[in-house]
C-alpha positions as CSV (number, residue, x, y, z in Angstrom):
1,X,-8.7,-113.1,-14.2
2,X,-11.8,-111.0,-13.6
3,X,-12.6,-111.4,-17.3
4,X,-13.7,-115.0,-16.5
5,X,-16.7,-113.5,-14.7
6,X,-17.8,-111.2,-17.5
7,X,-20.2,-113.8,-19.1
8,X,-22.1,-113.9,-15.8
9,X,-23.2,-110.3,-16.3
10,X,-23.0,-110.1,-20.1
11,X,-20.7,-107.1,-20.1
12,X,-19.4,-108.2,-23.5
13,X,-22.8,-107.2,-25.0
14,X,-22.4,-104.5,-27.6
15,X,-24.1,-101.2,-26.9
16,X,-25.5,-98.8,-29.4
17,X,-24.4,-95.2,-30.0
18,X,-24.8,-93.1,-26.9
19,X,-28.1,-91.6,-26.1
20,X,-28.5,-90.5,-22.5
21,X,-31.0,-92.3,-20.3
22,X,-30.7,-89.3,-18.0
23,X,-29.5,-89.5,-14.4
24,X,-32.6,-87.6,-13.3
25,X,-34.7,-90.6,-14.3
26,X,-34.2,-92.1,-10.9
27,X,-37.4,-91.6,-8.9
28,X,-36.8,-90.1,-5.5
29,X,-39.4,-92.4,-4.1
30,X,-37.2,-95.4,-4.8
31,X,-35.5,-96.4,-1.4
32,X,-32.0,-96.1,-2.8
33,X,-30.2,-95.6,0.5
34,X,-32.1,-98.5,2.2
35,X,-31.2,-100.8,-0.6
36,X,-27.6,-99.7,-0.8
37,X,-27.2,-100.1,3.0
38,X,-28.9,-103.6,3.0
39,X,-26.5,-104.6,0.2
40,X,-23.4,-103.4,2.0
41,X,-24.5,-105.0,5.3
42,X,-25.5,-108.3,3.7
43,X,-22.6,-108.8,1.4
44,X,-20.1,-107.9,4.1
45,X,-16.5,-108.2,3.2
46,X,-17.0,-110.7,0.4
47,X,-14.0,-112.5,1.8
48,X,-15.1,-115.6,0.0
49,X,-18.5,-117.2,-0.9
50,X,-18.9,-119.0,2.4
51,X,-18.2,-115.9,4.5
52,X,-20.6,-113.8,2.4
53,X,-23.3,-116.4,2.8
54,X,-22.8,-116.3,6.5
55,X,-23.0,-112.5,6.5
56,X,-26.3,-112.5,4.5
57,X,-27.8,-115.1,6.9
58,X,-26.8,-112.9,9.9
59,X,-28.5,-110.0,8.2
60,X,-31.8,-112.0,7.9
61,X,-31.6,-112.8,4.2
62,X,-33.4,-116.1,3.4
63,X,-31.5,-118.6,1.3
64,X,-33.1,-120.8,-1.3
65,X,-33.3,-121.0,-5.1
66,X,-36.9,-122.3,-5.2
67,X,-38.4,-118.9,-4.7
68,X,-36.3,-117.2,-7.5
69,X,-38.6,-115.4,-10.0
70,X,-38.6,-116.5,-13.6
71,X,-36.4,-113.5,-14.7
72,X,-33.7,-114.5,-12.1
73,X,-33.9,-118.2,-13.1
74,X,-33.1,-117.1,-16.7
75,X,-30.1,-115.2,-15.5
76,X,-28.9,-118.0,-13.3
77,X,-29.2,-120.6,-16.1
78,X,-27.3,-118.3,-18.5
79,X,-24.6,-117.7,-15.9
80,X,-24.2,-121.4,-15.2
81,X,-24.0,-122.3,-18.9
82,X,-22.0,-119.5,-20.4
83,X,-19.9,-118.6,-17.4
84,X,-19.3,-122.2,-16.5
85,X,-18.1,-123.0,-20.0
86,X,-15.7,-120.0,-20.1
87,X,-14.2,-120.9,-16.7
88,X,-13.8,-124.6,-17.6
89,X,-12.1,-123.7,-20.8
90,X,-9.7,-121.5,-18.8
91,X,-8.8,-124.5,-16.6
92,X,-10.7,-123.1,-13.6
93,X,-13.7,-124.0,-11.4
94,X,-17.0,-122.2,-10.6
95,X,-18.9,-122.7,-7.4
96,X,-22.6,-123.5,-7.2
97,X,-24.4,-120.2,-7.1
98,X,-26.4,-119.4,-4.0
99,X,-29.6,-117.3,-4.0
100,X,-30.9,-115.2,-1.1
101,X,-34.1,-113.1,-0.7
102,X,-35.1,-110.2,1.5
103,X,-37.7,-107.5,1.3
104,X,-36.2,-104.1,2.0
105,X,-38.3,-100.9,2.2
106,X,-41.0,-102.7,0.3
107,X,-38.7,-103.9,-2.5
108,X,-38.3,-107.6,-3.1
109,X,-34.6,-108.1,-3.5
110,X,-32.5,-111.1,-4.5
111,X,-28.8,-111.7,-4.0
112,X,-26.7,-114.2,-6.0
113,X,-23.3,-115.4,-4.8
114,X,-20.7,-116.9,-7.1
115,X,-17.0,-117.8,-6.9
116,X,-14.5,-118.6,-9.6
117,X,-11.0,-120.0,-9.1
118,X,-8.3,-120.0,-11.9
119,X,-4.6,-120.6,-11.5
120,X,-4.7,-120.2,-7.7
121,X,-6.7,-117.0,-7.9
122,X,-10.1,-116.6,-6.4
123,X,-12.8,-114.1,-7.5
124,X,-15.8,-113.9,-5.3
125,X,-18.9,-111.9,-6.2
126,X,-22.1,-110.7,-4.5
127,X,-24.8,-109.4,-6.8
128,X,-28.1,-107.9,-5.8
129,X,-31.1,-107.7,-8.2
130,X,-34.3,-105.7,-8.1
131,X,-35.8,-107.4,-11.1
132,X,-38.1,-105.3,-13.3
133,X,-37.6,-102.1,-11.4
134,X,-38.5,-99.1,-13.5
135,X,-36.6,-96.5,-11.4
136,X,-32.9,-96.2,-11.6
137,X,-30.6,-95.5,-8.6
138,X,-29.0,-92.2,-9.7
139,X,-25.2,-92.4,-9.8
140,X,-24.9,-89.1,-7.9
141,X,-26.9,-90.8,-5.0
142,X,-24.3,-93.6,-4.9
143,X,-21.4,-91.1,-5.2
144,X,-22.7,-89.2,-2.2
145,X,-23.3,-92.5,-0.3
146,X,-19.7,-93.6,-0.9
147,X,-18.3,-90.0,-0.6
148,X,-16.4,-90.3,-3.9
149,X,-17.0,-90.0,-7.6
150,X,-17.1,-93.1,-9.8
151,X,-14.1,-94.3,-11.7
152,X,-16.0,-94.8,-14.9
153,X,-19.5,-94.9,-16.3
154,X,-21.6,-96.0,-19.3
155,X,-24.8,-94.0,-19.9
156,X,-26.3,-95.1,-23.2
157,X,-29.6,-96.0,-24.7
158,X,-30.9,-99.0,-22.8
159,X,-28.1,-99.4,-20.2
160,X,-26.5,-97.5,-17.4
161,X,-23.4,-99.0,-15.6
162,X,-21.4,-97.0,-13.0
163,X,-18.2,-98.3,-11.5
164,X,-16.3,-97.6,-8.3
165,X,-12.8,-99.0,-7.7
166,X,-12.1,-100.0,-5.0
167,X,-15.6,-101.0,-3.8
168,X,-17.8,-100.2,-0.9
169,X,-15.5,-101.7,1.8
170,X,-11.7,-102.1,2.3
171,X,-10.5,-105.1,0.3
172,X,-13.3,-104.9,-2.3
173,X,-11.9,-104.9,-5.8
174,X,-14.9,-103.0,-7.3
175,X,-18.5,-102.0,-6.9
176,X,-20.9,-101.6,-9.8
177,X,-24.4,-100.2,-10.2
178,X,-26.5,-101.3,-13.2
179,X,-29.8,-100.1,-14.6
180,X,-31.4,-101.9,-17.5
181,X,-34.9,-100.3,-18.2
182,X,-37.7,-102.8,-18.7
183,X,-38.2,-103.0,-22.4
184,X,-34.6,-102.2,-23.2
185,X,-33.3,-103.8,-26.3
186,X,-30.3,-104.9,-24.2
187,X,-32.3,-106.8,-21.6
188,X,-32.0,-110.0,-23.5
189,X,-28.2,-109.6,-23.8
190,X,-27.8,-108.9,-20.1
191,X,-30.4,-111.5,-19.1
192,X,-32.1,-109.2,-16.7
193,X,-33.8,-105.8,-16.4
194,X,-34.2,-103.4,-13.5
195,X,-31.6,-102.5,-10.9
196,X,-28.5,-104.6,-10.0
197,X,-25.6,-104.0,-7.7
198,X,-22.3,-106.0,-7.6
199,X,-19.3,-106.2,-5.3
200,X,-16.4,-108.5,-5.8
201,X,-13.0,-109.4,-4.3
202,X,-9.9,-111.0,-5.8
203,X,-7.6,-113.1,-3.7
204,X,-5.7,-116.3,-3.3
205,X,-7.7,-119.5,-3.6
206,X,-7.5,-121.6,-0.5
């Protein structure tokens, strides 16, 4: 079921032979904990898209797609076209994505909400983007924040993806941290560069 969401983050993109980005690349001046805490508070339980939108609004995130930067618009268009097609072919439906914006510790952050239902199963996702960010969030910083080690990680030339299962809160299916360095040869495949976070839940469609 969750495979229906993969086109939205382009995880099917092939990656080249491993060549470490280096976990030490994350600059200590990047406000990692502030961003992580804002993401966890804003996304809330990810019970469903409506509940997540309400949680973001309560945490003072501003909703509206008109202020989305060009890089985010490219990602959204790709997700709607590619993800929507995949979901439709599987006999499911995909919600209209919602965009939220907030400045946290000087960082201009965007959150995208999406929801897919197939065969009575719902997958709701909350994704945060710090587009064009040149500093990674080190996986060890996230591991300390969550007080547990990741379940898997990819650390290769041009992409870093770290997974925790379950996610940041009870009921979350997974939590992922992405870093695509600006200029990476994989930025076009993923349709973004910089830092991204994702939480999702899987449940019964109402």
